[in-house]
C-alpha positions as CSV (number, residue, x, y, z in Angstrom):
1,M,-89.0,-4.2,-48.3
2,T,-87.2,-4.4,-45.2
3,L,-88.5,-2.8,-42.0
4,R,-85.8,-1.6,-39.7
5,I,-86.6,-1.1,-35.9
6,S,-84.3,0.2,-33.2
7,L,-85.3,-0.6,-29.6
8,R,-83.9,0.9,-26.4
9,D,-82.9,-1.3,-23.6
10,G,-86.2,-2.8,-21.8
11,E,-88.5,-1.6,-24.8
12,K,-91.1,-4.3,-26.0
13,V,-92.3,-4.9,-29.3
14,V,-95.0,-7.4,-30.3
15,I,-94.5,-9.2,-33.6
16,N,-97.1,-11.5,-34.6
17,G,-98.3,-11.7,-31.2
18,A,-95.0,-12.6,-29.5
19,V,-93.8,-10.0,-26.6
20,I,-90.4,-9.2,-27.2
21,R,-88.3,-7.2,-25.0
22,A,-84.9,-5.7,-25.8
23,S,-82.0,-6.5,-23.8
24,G,-79.6,-3.5,-24.5
25,R,-80.0,-1.2,-27.7
26,T,-81.3,-3.5,-30.2
27,D,-81.7,-3.2,-34.1
28,L,-84.1,-5.5,-36.0
29,A,-84.5,-5.8,-39.6
30,I,-88.0,-7.3,-40.5
31,E,-87.8,-8.9,-44.2
32,S,-91.3,-10.4,-44.2
33,K,-94.9,-9.4,-43.6
34,V,-95.9,-9.2,-39.9
35,T,-98.0,-7.8,-37.5
36,I,-95.9,-5.2,-35.3
37,L,-96.6,-3.0,-32.6
38,R,-93.8,-0.9,-30.7
39,G,-94.0,-0.7,-26.8
40,R,-95.6,2.9,-26.8
41,E,-98.3,1.3,-29.3
42,I,-99.3,-1.3,-27.0
43,M,-102.3,-0.9,-24.6
44,T,-103.3,-3.3,-21.6
45,P,-107.0,-3.9,-21.0
46,A,-106.6,-1.9,-17.8
47,D,-105.6,1.2,-19.9
48,A,-108.7,0.9,-21.8
49,T,-110.7,3.4,-19.3
50,T,-112.6,5.6,-21.9
51,P,-114.6,4.9,-24.9
52,A,-111.8,6.1,-27.3
53,R,-109.3,4.0,-25.6
54,A,-111.3,1.0,-25.5
55,L,-111.8,1.4,-29.5
56,Y,-108.0,1.5,-29.5
57,F,-107.6,-1.6,-27.3
58,H,-110.2,-3.6,-29.5
59,T,-108.5,-2.4,-32.5
60,M,-105.2,-3.2,-31.4
61,M,-106.5,-6.8,-30.5
62,A,-108.1,-7.2,-34.1
63,Y,-104.5,-6.3,-35.5
64,L,-102.6,-8.6,-33.2
65,D,-105.1,-11.6,-33.1
66,P,-106.7,-12.5,-36.5
67,D,-108.0,-15.7,-35.1
68,G,-110.3,-13.7,-33.0
69,I,-111.3,-11.3,-35.4
70,A,-115.0,-11.8,-34.9
71,G,-115.1,-11.0,-31.2
72,H,-112.8,-8.2,-31.8
73,H,-115.2,-6.8,-34.6
74,S,-118.2,-7.2,-32.3
75,A,-116.3,-5.2,-29.6
76,I,-115.4,-2.5,-32.0
77,L,-119.0,-2.0,-33.2
78,A,-120.2,-2.0,-29.6
79,T,-117.8,0.7,-28.7
80,I,-118.2,3.2,-31.6
81,P,-121.5,4.7,-30.5
82,A,-119.8,5.9,-27.3
83,V,-117.1,7.4,-29.2
84,A,-119.4,9.2,-31.7
85,T,-120.2,11.6,-28.8
86,L,-116.6,13.2,-30.1
87,S,-118.5,13.9,-33.6
88,A,-119.8,17.4,-32.2
89,C,-116.4,18.6,-33.6
90,E,-115.3,18.7,-37.4
91,S,-112.0,16.8,-36.5
92,G,-113.9,14.1,-34.2
93,R,-116.4,13.4,-37.3
94,Q,-113.2,13.1,-39.9
95,A,-111.4,10.9,-37.5
96,I,-114.3,8.5,-36.8
97,A,-115.0,8.7,-40.8
98,K,-111.3,7.7,-41.4
99,F,-111.6,4.9,-38.6
100,A,-114.6,3.2,-39.9
101,T,-113.0,3.5,-43.4
102,R,-109.9,1.7,-42.2
103,A,-111.3,-0.8,-40.0
104,A,-113.8,-1.7,-42.7
105,S,-111.1,-2.6,-44.9
106,A,-109.0,-4.4,-42.1
107,D,-106.4,-1.8,-42.2
108,Y,-106.2,-2.0,-38.4
109,Y,-102.6,-0.3,-38.2
110,R,-103.7,2.7,-39.7
111,A,-107.1,2.6,-37.9
112,L,-105.1,2.6,-34.7
113,G,-103.8,6.1,-35.7
114,E,-107.4,7.4,-36.1
115,C,-107.8,6.1,-32.6
116,R,-105.1,7.9,-31.3
117,T,-106.5,11.2,-32.8
118,L,-109.6,10.3,-31.1
119,M,-108.0,9.9,-27.8
120,R,-106.5,13.1,-28.0
121,L,-110.0,15.0,-28.6
122,E,-111.5,12.8,-25.7
123,E,-108.8,13.9,-23.3
124,Q,-109.3,17.5,-24.4
125,A,-113.1,17.2,-24.1
126,L,-112.7,15.5,-20.6
127,A,-110.3,18.4,-19.6
128,T,-113.0,21.2,-20.5
129,V,-115.6,19.4,-18.7
130,E,-113.3,19.3,-15.6
131,E,-112.7,23.2,-16.2
132,Q,-116.2,23.9,-16.4
133,A,-117.3,21.9,-13.4
134,A,-114.4,24.0,-11.4
């Protein structure tokens, strides 16, 4: 099955660990199994500033860097307890459970989706705390 991706001028994509930047509008047809992340899905280490964002970063690295999987697993396991504080709400518990299931089965790309849910919940919780403090 062919995966078709359209990139805008300057947009980045990571394919099997290689960072590719589009020069002009670019359409790609990928015809083999690859690890791929589009620019908006890529996080730098400097952006991993909260527990949920750190979980996303370590999961992204597990997806992109299978040779370093042991270290990435350790980082994921070390980060989960801090993220578990989001389990006070039902949607947080569900996202953590889905994340754990996907990560345990090495489905890191879909685990990233659960991380995005956790990041949204974390942002909402932090905003609530800031409102209460004001």
